[in-house]
C-alpha positions as CSV (number, residue, x, y, z in Angstrom):
1,M,119.8,77.6,90.7
2,N,118.0,81.0,91.0
3,S,119.7,84.1,92.4
4,Y,118.1,86.1,95.3
5,I,118.9,89.4,97.0
6,G,118.3,89.5,100.8
7,T,117.9,92.4,103.1
8,K,117.2,92.2,106.9
9,L,117.5,94.5,109.9
10,I,119.9,93.0,112.4
11,K,121.8,94.0,115.6
12,A,125.6,93.6,115.6
13,E,128.6,94.5,117.6
14,V,132.3,94.3,116.9
15,M,133.7,91.0,118.3
16,N,136.8,89.0,117.4
17,L,136.5,85.2,116.8
18,G,138.1,84.3,120.1
19,D,135.6,86.4,122.1
20,Y,132.8,84.9,120.1
21,N,133.8,81.4,121.0
22,K,134.0,82.5,124.7
23,Y,130.6,84.0,124.3
24,K,129.2,80.7,123.0
25,G,131.1,78.7,125.6
26,W,133.1,76.9,123.0
27,Q,136.7,76.0,122.8
28,I,138.3,77.7,119.8
29,P,139.8,75.2,117.3
30,A,143.6,75.2,117.2
31,D,143.6,76.1,113.5
32,E,141.5,79.2,114.0
33,E,142.8,82.8,114.7
34,P,141.2,84.1,117.9
35,E,142.1,87.7,117.0
36,K,140.4,87.6,113.6
37,E,138.2,90.7,113.4
38,G,134.5,90.3,112.9
39,Y,131.0,90.9,114.3
40,L,128.6,89.2,116.6
41,V,125.3,89.2,114.7
42,Q,121.8,88.9,116.3
43,Y,118.8,88.3,114.0
44,S,115.2,89.2,114.8
45,D,114.5,85.7,116.1
46,D,117.4,86.2,118.6
47,Y,119.6,83.7,116.7
48,C,123.2,84.8,117.0
49,S,126.2,84.1,114.7
50,W,129.6,85.4,114.0
51,S,130.7,87.0,110.7
52,P,134.2,87.9,109.5
53,K,134.7,91.7,109.3
54,D,135.1,91.9,105.5
55,V,132.1,89.7,104.8
56,F,129.9,91.6,107.3
57,E,130.9,95.1,106.0
58,K,130.2,94.1,102.4
59,A,126.7,92.8,103.3
60,Y,125.4,95.2,105.9
61,L,124.9,99.0,106.1
62,K,124.8,100.6,109.5
63,V,121.7,102.6,110.2
64,D,121.1,105.4,112.8
65,D,119.3,104.5,116.0
66,N,116.1,106.5,116.4
67,P,114.0,105.4,119.4
68,V,111.1,107.6,118.6
69,L,110.2,105.6,115.5
70,P,108.5,102.2,115.6
71,S,111.4,100.6,113.7
72,G,113.9,102.1,116.2
73,V,116.2,103.1,113.3
74,S,116.3,105.7,110.5
75,V,118.4,107.0,107.7
76,G,120.5,110.0,108.7
77,P,122.4,112.7,106.9
78,D,125.8,111.1,107.6
79,M,124.6,107.8,106.0
80,V,123.6,109.8,102.9
81,E,126.9,111.6,102.8
82,N,129.0,108.5,103.4
83,F,127.2,106.6,100.7
84,I,128.8,108.9,98.1
85,K,132.1,107.4,97.0
86,E,133.1,109.7,94.1
87,K,131.8,113.1,92.8
88,H,132.5,114.3,89.2
89,V,131.5,117.8,88.1
90,S,131.6,119.2,84.6
91,T,130.2,122.2,82.8
92,L,128.3,121.7,79.6
93,G,128.2,124.6,77.2
94,D,128.1,127.9,79.0
95,R,125.3,127.5,81.5
96,T,124.8,123.9,82.6
97,T,126.4,122.0,85.5
98,L,126.5,118.2,85.4
99,V,127.3,116.2,88.5
100,R,127.8,112.4,88.5
101,C,128.1,110.6,91.8
102,V,129.3,107.0,92.2
103,L,127.9,105.4,95.3
104,V,129.7,102.9,97.5
105,N,127.8,100.0,95.9
106,G,128.8,101.2,92.4
107,F,125.4,102.7,91.5
108,E,125.6,106.1,89.7
109,I,123.3,109.1,90.0
110,V,123.5,112.0,87.6
111,E,121.9,115.4,88.0
112,S,122.1,118.7,86.1
113,S,121.3,122.3,86.7
114,A,121.3,125.2,84.3
115,C,120.6,128.9,84.4
116,V,118.8,131.1,81.8
117,D,121.6,133.6,81.2
118,P,125.2,132.4,80.8
119,L,126.3,135.6,82.6
120,N,124.7,134.3,85.8
121,Y,126.4,130.8,85.5
122,N,128.3,129.7,88.5
123,E,129.6,126.1,88.6
124,R,129.8,126.0,92.4
125,M,126.2,127.0,92.7
126,G,125.2,124.5,90.0
127,T,127.1,121.8,91.9
128,E,125.3,122.6,95.2
129,I,121.9,122.4,93.4
130,C,122.8,119.0,91.8
131,M,124.2,117.6,95.1
132,E,121.0,118.5,96.9
133,K,119.0,116.6,94.3
134,I,121.4,113.6,94.4
135,K,121.4,113.5,98.2
136,D,117.6,113.6,98.1
137,K,117.6,110.5,95.8
138,I,120.1,108.7,98.0
139,W,117.9,109.4,101.0
140,Y,114.9,108.0,99.1
141,L,116.7,104.9,98.0
142,L,118.2,104.2,101.5
143,G,114.7,104.7,102.9
144,F,113.4,102.1,100.5
145,L,116.2,99.7,101.6
146,L,115.5,100.3,105.3
147,Q,111.7,99.8,104.8
148,T,112.5,96.4,103.1
149,A,114.9,95.4,105.8
150,W,112.4,96.3,108.6
151,K,109.2,95.0,107.0
152,G,110.4,92.4,104.5
153,I,108.8,92.1,101.1
154,K,105.5,90.6,102.0
């Protein structure tokens, strides 16, 4: 069997399993937990389903509402910031800053900055320069992801 990666733009709201069953007009089975946390998920064809919280949050990334765009959504600065899980800074030699960021999905981005004269070296400034480059790459990658979710691959 082949493996596939899927991305789609959905609407969702927090809803426990008991409330989902009420929403659908169903009797919750006796062996189910009505307070189990999850999400009501609405797909582009208006089909609705319920997803457990941990499954949902592993599969979907919340985007920012933006009613002025045709898609109605966009990538925002908080999304970019929150996508960085870890930041590691080191100095190489006497004038180069190296920053490695691990993202929430495990992907890593590495950037460097350097000055001409070691007397001008400042690790804090080098880190700021690297972080701007890294955030720009994350913005670009999340934009690609959002474009794929909105328009699909064909």
